[in-house]
N, C-alpha and C positions, 0 to 999 in steps of 0.2 A: 259683694260679686268683683274678684278680679279684675283687672282691667288685663286685657289681653295684650300678651306677649309675640303672637304669633306672627312672621311673613310670609309671604310667598317660598320665599327658600327653604323655610320650618318643614312649612305642607310638598316640598318637593324631596327633601329632605325624610319623608315618613317619621315626620319626631310620634311622636306620643304625646296626647291634651286631653285635657276636661274641657268640660265649661257645666253649669249651671242650668237649673230650670227656673230661672228669676224670666225669662226670654217667654216660656211656655205657658204661664202658673200665676202671675204676677197683673192684676188689674191696672196697677199704676201705670207696667210694662205697655200697654197693651191701650192703652191712650196716648201716653209720649208716641209709640210706635205713629198715630197720627197724626204728628207734629214735625217728628225726626225722620219720616220713612219715607211715607205714603206720596206726602207732598216734594218729598223732593228723587225722584227717579223715575224712567221714563216704565210706564204699566199696560199690559196688552191687557185692551179692553176692547174687541171684539175681531168679524174677522170681514175682507172687505167683501164675501159674498152676504152678509148683513145687512147690507143695504145697496145693494142694485140698481137702486134708482135716482136722481133726481127726489129729492124730498124728504125722501127715504133715512128714517134718524131708530138710532138704538141707543139705551140711555146705561150709566157702566155706576156702578153708585161704591163706593170704598168709602170704609168710618163714615162720616158726616157728611161726606157731598156726595153727589149728586151730576153726573156730566150728559150733556148731550152732543152723539156723535147723529150728522146730519152732513149725506152727499148735496152740495149746493152745487155742483154739475158734475156733465160727468165723469172729466178726472182731480174734481175738485172735493176735497172731504174737510170737515170741519169741526167745532167739539167750542160748547160751550157749559156755565155752571147752568145747570136746573134748576132757575131761580130766578125772579122775575125782580129789578129793579128800582119798585114800589116800596112791599114793603116786607118781599123776600119770602112771598110764596111761591111752593115748587112748579113750573110750569107744565109738569107731565107729575105724574100722582106716582110713582113708583112704590106698588103696595109691600107692606114690610115682610117677609118671608116671601120677596118671590126676586128672582135671578134679571129683572129690568125690564123695561118696555121695549116693542119695538113697534113702529105703527108710520105712516106717512103724514106729512105734514106741508101746508100751502104758505104757513105763519102757526106761531105760539100765540094762545091769549090764554091772560091769568082769569082765574077762574074766579078773584076777587074781587076785582075792579073795572077790568078787560082791558087792562095794558096786553100793548099787541104788538108781536114785533116779527119780523119778516126770516125767511133761514137764514141770513146771512150776518140774523142776531141785530140787526138796527129796528128801535121803535119805531113803529108807523103809526098809532094812536096812545093819545093818553085824556083821560077823561076831560072834559074841562080845565085843560095847560092851561087856557091864560089865567086861573090862580094863582099859581104859581110865578105871576109875576116877569114872565123871560127870564125867572131864575136858571130853564133848566137847558139843558144843552146836552149831543148827541153823547157825552165820554159818559155822565152818571144818568142819562138812560138806558146804554145802549148792555146787553147781556155780556156781562165776562167770559173771554173767550177762553179757555185750554190751547195749549200747544199741543197741536197733533203730526202723526206723522203716522208710516206702512211698511210694510216689510216683509214681503213674505206671504202679502195677503192679511196678514196680522195687521190690526188699528193698534199704534197707542198713545196712551197721551203721558202728557206730563205737565205737574198743576205750579211749575216755579216759573215765580215773574219774570224773573230778573233773568239773563242771558246765560244760557245753561249750553253742556255737549248738547249735538246734535242724534237723536236715533240713530244713527252709523257710526258715529264715536261712541255712542254708549257698550252698540253689540259689539265694537271691539273685528278680534277675533273669533268671537264664535259666530255675530254675523256672516264674515267673511265667506266661515266654511261651512257656516248652510246653508247660504247662500243660491250653492250651488245645487242643491233638491230642489227646489221651484217651489214655495211651497204655495206658491200664490196663482200657479195653476192646480191645485189642490182644494176640495169644497168637503162637507161636511161631508160625512156616512150615516153618524150618526149621531148624539152629542147630549151627555145630559147629564144631570147636577141636584145633590139635596142638600141641606143644612145638617151637617155633619158634627157628633156630640167631644171637642177635640180642637186646641188651638187649632189655627192655617197652619202652622210652621211645623205639629207636631202630623199633618194628615199631610205636606204636601213631599214631606222629606220620607214617607213608606216606600215612595217610589222616584229616592234619587238614585238608591244600589239596587245592585243584582244580593250585594252581599245578603240578606232576609232569605233568597230564593229557597236552598235546599233547606230549613226549617217549617218557611210559613210557605211556599209550594213544590213543597214535595214529593210532589205528583210528578212535579217535572224534573227531576232526575232518577228518573225510568232510563229517560232521552238525551240525558246532556249533561256538561260538567257547567256549572253558574260560578265558575271565579271572575273577579272581574277588578280590573282595578281602573282608578277615578283623581281624576285631571284637572287640574285647576288655573284658568285660562284671566285672571284679574277677577271682573265682579264674577265672572259663569265657570262655569265649571261641567265636564263630560266625561262618562264614564264609560268602559265598552268589555268586551271579554277580553279573557288576558289568561293563564294557563300557571297553573301551579310548579313553582321549579322542579319538581321532586315527578311530576303529571308526567302522564305520556295522552295526556286527553290533545285533543284532534281539532280549533276553532280557528277560522273563516277572518284576518282583517276584517274591515269596511264593516259597516252596516247593517244590524240584522242577521245575518248570515252564519251560519254554521248548521254542520253534515251532519251534527249530535254522535251519542255512541253505535257500538250497534259493529259487528263483522266489515260490513256490505253498507258503504256508504250512502249507496242509493235509493235503499232502505229506511238508516236512519234517517236520512237529510231530510225523508215525505215526511214521518214520523213526527220528528220534535216538530215540523211546520203546522200540521194537521192538530196536535196537541195543541199546540201556544195558540193557533187561531181561533181555534172554535175555544176553546175556553179565557177569550181576552174579547168574550164579545162578541168574536169578528173582528177584529181589530189586529195590528201591529204587522200586519201582513196583507193579498188583497187574494180574489179565489184564481186571478192567472196568476199569481205565482204555488197554489198552491195546487194547482190543475199539471202543471209544467210539473213541479214536485214527484207528485201522482206518477207521473209517466216513465217517470228516472229507470222506473227496473225495467221496464220494455224495451228502451230508451238505446241504455246502455251493453255496454258485454259483463259479466262478473268480473269481477277482476279489477274491476274502476277506482281508480287511486278518487283521494277525496275533491287534488286540485280538479280532476279531470269530470269526476262530479255537479261538482260545481256552479262549473267553468259555464259544461253545457244544461245545467238548470236556467243560469240565470240568461242561456243565449236564447233555450227553448223561451223562456216567461217572453223577452223582450221584444221573439218577431210575436207571440200569439198576441201582446198587447199592441201591436204596431197594427195588426192588422184589424183592430180594431178601434182604432182610430187614436190610442193612447203611445205615445215618442215619450221614448224614455232623456229623461235629461243626460249627457256626457256628465262625465261625472271622473275627472282623472284619478289614478289608481293613489295614486300622498295624499288627496283628500280625503278620497275611501276607508285607508288610513289611521284619517289623523280626526276623520266623522269620528270613529270611535260606536256607541250602541245607540245614546241615547246623553239629552242637554238638561242643563237645569238652568236658566237666564234667571236672573236675580232682578223681584229677588225672591220669584214667587211661580214660574210656568217652566212647567217641566216640557219637551217634545224629544220621544222614541221614533227616529225618523227610520226611510226606506227609502228605494226609491221613486216607490211613484209611492208611500202611503206615509203617516206621521199619527204613532196616539200622544194626543198631547193632555200633559194637565195644569190644573190652576186652585191655590185656595184664596182665599180675600178674612177676613176680619168678619166675624159675625156682629155686628153694630161694637158693643163697649165690653161685654162678654169672651174674658179668655179660652173659656172653655167650651167658645161654637164658632163653627165658619163654615164657609160656602165656598163644597171642594165641589171641583168641575172636569168631567172627561171626557174627552171626543177625538173621535175619532175621522180622519183627511183619508182624503182618497182624490188620483187620478180619476177621468171616467170620459168615456166618447163627449167631446161635442152635443150639447143639449141632455145628456141621460144619468146627468146628478140626480140624486134624491132628493126631492122637497122634508126639509126636516126643518124643527126649530125644539129650542129649548123641553126638552123635559124631565121633570121633579118627579124622583125615581127611590123609593125605597133602598140603605145602600144593600140589600139581598144577592142571591148568590140570582134568582130567578130573574132578578130586574137588570144585573149588571155583570152575570157570567163570575164563575168557578175563578179564577185566579181575583180579580177587584175582590170577590165578596172575605176572599182571604186575608186579602190588604184590610180592612174593612175589620177584619175580625181580630186583626193590631190593634189598629191607630187608639181607637174611644180607650182601652187597655193599657197602650205607652202611657198617656195621657194621664190616665188615673191613677198610674204606677208613678210616676212622675212628682205626687204630690206627698208618696208616703215619708217616715222619717227615714225612716231605713236607706235610701236613695242616695249616696253620696256625688255623685252627678255622674254626666254622659263618662263612655271612654272609647266613642270611634274609633270602629278601622283607623290606620290613618291610609294602607295602601286602597281598599276597598272604597271605603266611607269618607274620603279628603272632601269628597262635592259640599257632604253636608255642615265637614267642619271650615269648609272656603267659607257655602251659606252666612256663618257665623262670625266670623271672622268680620267678613265684607258688613254684614247685620249689625258688627262695637262701634265701626267704625263711624255710619248713623246714627247712633243709639247715643253712643260718647257716655257709654255706663258701663263694660264692660263685654268680656266674648269670650273666647276658647283664649285654654293658658296650656301651655309645653308641663306634662308630668317632669317633677325634678326629684 
């Protein structure tokens, strides 16, 4: 595989590139990721609402490592490797093919010999400790800590032992922009996962660009144009609605906000919003926004402009939400414009954001098999205090019945992309430099971590 020669300037110039299939198909590459990628980057591991009370914990597994994330005080979260210091038995059994374990603990007791640890990771009991003749000490008998931090209600872990950049520095401009959306005030609406037959990169890339919408989600083109831009922000990247130079479509700047096709934007705005909402498993919008869009034709006169329709829709929905105790964040217009439609946070977190909701995806390796991954999708929303639904992770087969029409259409591509890349006839990817720059940037950054090549300019 050729060494990458892509720079941020090349991405900004939208130079055409190609890259090969080794990152998707090679078992050696998958094994190398366990040393060169995952232990060297901040990873989103859960949400703070997963562990609301002191003693609540979740486990997060990545490759061969299992991590316990536990709330040790009302405002403190700690993380430890899920392994006893004595002989290496996992303290919490995480069944193969599960999406982690959630529970509550006063302490952790090893099922092998009974060594015990408090929730701060300190060893509190060793059977027949005197047999070691005083050689044991807290350093060798305590649980091994893992760096942990939070942002936007998300919990992140970092396995690097040496001093590394803070989570804030890692998120950079992406964190600065997305912090305005106050994800920490959102809660799960639903969350599902599956073991999917494709590499984790194949799977997450299916959700990194709207370029596929016209062919994959062709039913949506009756309601809107889906031309898009994408732009790199260092490790991370954003995509958003754009306008073809020769087209006369109308798109609104900002986050998930479009008028749709049609002569009457009062009608087309509702049609597009309703179609998206109902076919993406009731995510990427809210009941409040859909109901406000439904009233546009009654509340605005015929001939209202796109700008007037959009302004009235947002103001009406904002007032409706305020009446039920949901307060919108005040996001400056310049931030809304820069925020675009959806973000990819390296290496494997996608967030499609709105002012009161988010639709997010994550994909991770499944063991050492480059042909499988753990794929997750979940919806977040702002709810009135105390009215958020109780949710758990649900394992769901990748079908329309379980995931909705749009996500099922994505599933119908992903495994065939992965299979097709194995063909001798596939010469390498040719990503769209304008609309799929997020994917190019992801591979450029991956190459930096892996040190084994990446996208190269087509000459």
